[in-house]
N, C-alpha and C positions, 0 to 999 in steps of 0.2 A: 757342258759345254753348248750350242746354238749352235740349231740346223745351218748357217752357214760355215763353224769347222770353227766359229770363235770360241772365246772360252770368256765366260764370264765373274771376275776377282773380284772378292770383297775383302779389302788390308788396309790392316791402324797401323799406326806409326810404331814407333820404334819404342819397344821393350826397356824396361825396370823392375828393378826388383819386387815392390812393390805390387809396380799392373801390369803383369807379361803379357795382355795386351787391349790395347789400353784405345779409351774412344777418342773419337769418331771415326769410323770405318767412309770410309768411299769407294766409293766403284768401277772400274777399267776394264774395259773389254778388250781381249790378245787375242789378237791375229795370227797363227805361227806365219803362213806362209810371209806374211812380208817383216817376221817380229819383234812389229810395234804394238804400244800399251797407249790406249787410245780415251779419257777420262767420260763418265760413263755418270748422268744424275743419280742421286741413291730414289728415292719412294717421297721420300718429307725431303727434298731436292737436294745443295748440293752436298749436303755427305748428312751419318747416321749418327744419335750418339748416343752410340751403343758401340759395343767391343764386335770388333769378325771375325768369330766364333757365335757370333750369336746372331750371326744374319742365314739366314734357311735359304734356301733357296729349292724349286723343286718347277721338273724339266716341265708340261703340259703339252701331252699330241699336239696339237692342236701351236704349237713353237709359239707360243702369248705369255 
């Protein structure tokens, strides 16, 4: 959860039997008040070439 109450989400495309959480991972910011998702850039561009379970996030006390 971000300091403004929004939630940062890391998602992968649909799964299949051979690869349950395939890459790439894309990021969205969810606003619980308006119930909307806004695309956010990945650290390396539009998406990361990893599965979503590999996206590790840490909330810092400075909110950065």
